[in-house]
Each structure stands twice: as C-alpha cells, then as structure tokens.
C-alpha positions in Angstrom: 69.3 19.1 -44.1 72.2 17.8 -42.1 73.2 14.2 -41.6 71.5 12.5 -38.6 73.8 11.6 -35.8 73.0 8.5 -33.8 72.9 8.4 -30.0 72.5 5.6 -27.5 68.9 4.5 -27.2 66.3 6.0 -29.4 67.5 9.5 -30.1 68.6 11.1 -33.3 69.9 14.7 -33.7 69.9 16.4 -37.1 71.6 19.7 -37.4 71.0 22.1 -40.3 72.1 25.7 -41.0 70.3 28.2 -43.1 68.8 31.7 -43.3 70.6 32.9 -40.2 69.7 30.2 -37.8 70.7 26.8 -36.7 68.0 24.1 -36.6 68.5 21.1 -34.4 65.9 18.4 -35.0 65.4 16.2 -32.0 63.9 12.8 -32.9 62.8 10.0 -30.6 63.2 10.0 -26.8 65.2 12.5 -24.7 65.9 11.0 -21.3 68.6 10.3 -18.8 70.3 7.9 -21.2 70.1 10.0 -24.4 70.3 13.5 -23.1 74.2 13.6 -23.0 74.2 13.4 -26.8 71.9 16.4 -27.3 73.8 18.3 -24.5 77.1 17.7 -26.3 75.7 18.7 -29.7 74.3 22.0 -28.3 77.5 22.8 -26.4 79.4 22.5 -29.6 77.0 24.7 -31.5 76.9 27.3 -28.7 80.7 27.4 -28.5 81.0 27.7 -32.3 78.8 30.8 -32.2 75.6 29.4 -33.9 72.7 31.8 -33.4 69.8 31.5 -32.9 69.4 27.8 -32.1 66.0 26.4 -32.9 65.2 23.0 -31.4 62.7 21.4 -33.7 60.7 19.1 -31.3 58.0 18.0 -33.8 59.4 14.5 -33.8 60.3 14.3 -30.1 58.3 11.4 -28.6 59.3 11.7 -25.0 61.2 14.0 -22.7 62.0 13.6 -19.0 63.4 16.0 -16.4 67.0 15.3 -17.6 66.0 16.4 -21.1 64.3 19.5 -19.8 67.5 20.3 -18.0 69.3 20.2 -21.3 66.9 22.8 -22.7 67.3 25.1 -19.6 71.1 24.8 -19.6 71.4 25.6 -23.3 69.0 28.6 -22.9 71.1 30.0 -20.0 74.4 29.5 -21.9 73.0 31.3 -24.9 71.4 34.1 -22.9 74.8 34.7 -21.3 76.1 35.3 -24.9 73.1 37.5 -25.8 71.8 34.7 -28.1 68.6 32.7 -28.0 67.1 29.2 -27.9 63.7 28.6 -29.4 61.7 25.4 -29.0 59.7 24.8 -32.2 56.6 22.7 -32.6 56.5 20.6 -29.5 54.0 17.7 -29.6 51.1 17.8 -27.1 52.8 15.6 -24.6 56.0 17.6 -24.6 54.0 20.9 -24.4 52.1 19.5 -21.4 55.4 18.7 -19.6 56.7 22.3 -20.4 53.4 23.8 -19.0 53.4 21.6 -15.9 57.0 22.6 -15.1 56.4 26.2 -15.9 59.1 26.1 -18.5 56.6 27.4 -21.1 56.9 30.7 -19.3 60.7 31.0 -19.4 61.6 29.3 -22.7 60.6 30.6 -26.1 58.2 28.3 -27.8 56.8 28.7 -31.4 54.5 26.6 -33.5 
C-alpha cells in the first residue's frame, strides 16, 4: 500500500500500484475544499500513463457536486486516452448520490 498524502480538511488519498492497475483510496470527505487534492493526484496519474485507475470509495464518508465533477473529469480524460476509471465499493450514501445524479449510468462502478 502507498503512503497516505494529507489534504486540507478531512481527505486522505492513498495510491498503490499492483497487478496491472492503479488503486486510489479516497478516505474522508470529498468536497469543494478537498477536491483539488484528488483532482491533482488523478491528473498526475493520468499524465504518467497509469491504467486502469480504480477509485476505492469504501472509506469515502461524503461527496458533493465538486467531488463528483472530479470523477467525471478524470473519466473523460482517461476515455480520451482509451483508458478507464472504475469506482469501487462506494458506501450507500455515495451510491445514492451517484444514482440521483445519473452518474451510475455513465461511470463504471464495481463492488
């Protein structure tokens, strides 16, 4: 497992590489104040060629529209490079937000 990187507020991002994918564990709250940290981490991984990128949301407590925008932008950037973004194990509250916004229909989600 990679080393956690701290962000302003209550967000931690842990990146690990293995068996052909890059797992980004998102821990805490992803909102207007903390989303720049995840956006920057994902941009660096995308630019470095990491594929596929799996966002582990099993420890994500909260996500707002800004955080959802980070998911969408990363998915679009990866799709433009014929690569994929997968959201893994979202908690019920996060899954509900994805369903309400319709993003569960356009983003790959696995348990």
